N, C-alpha and C positions, 0 to 999 in steps of 0.2 A: 862926595857922598851920594850924589844922585845916581851915578853909574853903579855904585855899590848896591843900591836898592834893586836895580834890574838884575844884577848878578845874583843876588840872594833870592829874588823871586824865581828866577830860572832854576836855581838849585833846589829850592823848596818844592816847587811844582814837579820837577823831574824826579826827585828822590821819592816823593810821597804818593805820586799819582797811581802807581801800580802795587805799592806795598799796602798791606791791610792796616793802615794807620791814619787814613783820611787826609787827603791833600787840601781840601777846602777848609777843614778844621785848622790845619797848620797855617794857612794863609790868614785866617781870622786871628789866630794867636799872634802872627807876625805883625798884623796891623795894630793889635792891642799893645804890643811891646815897643813899637817904634812910633815916632812922631812925624814920619815922612808923609808927604802928600800922596794921595791916591795915584797909582801908576797909570790909570786910564784903561778904558775898555779895549783899546787896540792892543795893549800889552797882554791883557788876559787872553785875547784871541791868539796872539803870537805864541805864548808859552804853551797853549793847548795844541797848536799846530806842531810844536816841537815834540811834545809827548806822543802825539798821534803818529808822527813819522817814526818815532823810536819803537813803538809797539808793532807797527807795520813791518819795520825792518827786522825786528827780532822774530816775528811770527810769519816771516815771508814764506816758509815752506808750507805752513798750515793754510795760509791765504792762497797760495798757488794750488793747493789741493782743492779748496773751495771753488776757485775759478775754473779749474779743470772740470769739476762736476757740472758747472753751468754750461760750458762749451761742449761737453760730451752728452748734454741733455740727461744727466744723472740726478738732477735736482730733486726729482720725485722718487728716485730709487734709494739714494742714501738719506735724503731728507734732512741732512744736518744743517743746510742753509735755512730751511723752513723752521727748524728748531731754534736757531739763533734769532730769527725774526720773532718767533713766539716769545722767546725769553726777553726780547727787547721791548715788545709792545706795552707791557704794563707800565714801565717807567716812562715811556713816551706819553701815553694817554694820561696817567695820573699826574705826571710832572707838568703837563700842560695846564691842569686845573689848580694845582697846589703850589707851584714853584714860587710865585710872587708872595703868597701867604706865608710860606715857610721862610722865605728870605726876610720878610718884614718882621715876623714875630719870633722866630726860632734861631736866627743867625746871630747868636751871641756866645760869649766865651763860657758861660756857666752851662749852657746846654751842651756845648762841645765837651766840657769836662765830664758831665754825667754820661753822655752817650759813649764817650771814649772808654770809660770804665765798664759800663753795662755791656756794650757789644764786644769788648775784649773777653769778658767772662763767658758770653754766649759762644764766641769762637773757641774758647778753651774747651767748653763742654762738647761742641761739635767735633773738635779735633781729636777727641778720645774714641771716636767711633772706629770700629773695625772695618777696614776698607775692603772693597772688592777689586779684582783685577779687571777693571772696566775702563775702556778708553772714552775720552770726551766725544769721539766720533760716533759712539754707540749710545749716546744719551737718548732717553725716550722723550716723547712730546710732553708727557706729564712732568717728568723731571725738569725739562727746560722751562716749563711754565712755573714750577715751584721756585726755581732759581730766579726767574724773572720777577716773581712777587717779592722775593727777598731783596732784589735790587732796588725796589721802590723805597725801602727803608734808608737808602743812601741819601735821600733828600734831607734827612736829619743831620745837621752839622756834627761832625765827629764820628758818625757811624761808619764811614768809609765804604765807597762803592765796591772796591776790591774785597774789603773785609766781609761785607754781608753776602756777596755772591760766593765767595769761598766757603763761608759758613754754611750757606744753603747746600752747596755741593757736598761738603763734608757730612752734613746730616743725612744726605742721600747715599753716603758710604763710598763716594768717589775718593780715590787716594789724593794726597796733597798735590802731586804733580798734575794730574788731570783736572782737578778742581781749579787749580791756578791757571792752567792753559785755557780752560773754558771761560774763566773770569776775564782773562786778557782779551780773548776774542770778543766777548760782550762789550768790552770797553770801546772798541772801534766804532760801532754804530752810535753808542752813547756820546762819545766825544764828538762825532760828526754832528749829531743832533744839537749838542751844546754849542758847537761852533756856529752852526747855522743860526741859532737863536741869538748868539752874541753878535754875529755879523749883521743881522737884521736890526738889532738894537743900536749897533754902532752906526749903521747907515742912517737910522732915524734920529740919532742924537746929534748934538752940536759939538761932540768931541772931535777935534781935528787931529790929524796924524802928525803931531808935533814930536812924538817920541819914536819916530820910525827906526832910526839906527839903534838906539838902546833896546827897543823892543825886539828887533831882529837878533841882537846879541843875546837877549834873554831867551829867545826861542832856541838858539843854538845851544846855550847852556842847558836848557831844559831837555833838549834832545840827547845830549851826551850823558847827563846825569840820570835820565830815565833809562837809557840803555844799560848803563852800569848797574842801576838799581834792579832792573829786571833780571839781569844776568846773575847778580848776587843772590836774589831771592830764589831763583830756579835751582841754583847749585845748592843753596842752603837746605831747601826742603827735600832734596834727595837724600840727605844724611841725618836730618833731624826734623823737629816739628815747628809749629808757629809760636812757641813759647816766648821767644825773644821779642816778637812783635806784641804779644799779649802783655807781657811784663812792662814793656815800654809804654803802652797805652794806659795801663793802670797807673804807673808812676807819673805820666804826663797829666792825667786827670787830677791826681792828688796835688801835683805841683800847681796846677791852675787854681784849685780851690784855696790853697794856702798862700800863694804869693801874687796872683794876678787879680 
């Protein structure tokens, strides 16, 4: 059963990381529903590496575009890299001050249930907006900052980082495809920042690397499932809306209140 734990953690992290349904919330729920021992900080780092490589692989064309801007010295012409930085700064700064507080007082199953329902409803309202034919590459500094401020709400368990950034972009009338693309681009520096913090904590902790091979396995599972999850979502939003995720989050919140 020990190996099954790492397999399921990899699946949960991979599937939920980029969908607007909250990966951290599902991991909290997973911990509540099982009696397995904590998988350890090293495993957390490993599965985040898996999802990071998945989004980098899927967004390789967009990342190549950004790298070209740097090497062609177009960083101040197009300014998209600066806008991604601006959208990332609020979460980095505010997260530095409130992360421990939120983890201590708000990381519980009831908070996740409430925020899952509330933010699902907000996403539904945002998703009704009439969209503009505007690419994520042409986002303004103001719009980037607004989406960055929305991203701060992802510290609430169950809010979903992907969900709140997509919600912010939809309120700004970006279509679903471009809202999701920008959300995934923002996930890269956020995951890197989270990984850096986790690695520092791991280095300073007494947690030994006893789960090396199971953690590598979980990382691989997270990579594959994240890639499949991203592909599924991007194809889905080309033909329909976010209602399937919204309905799922509402039903999940109700289930938690009634049975957990």
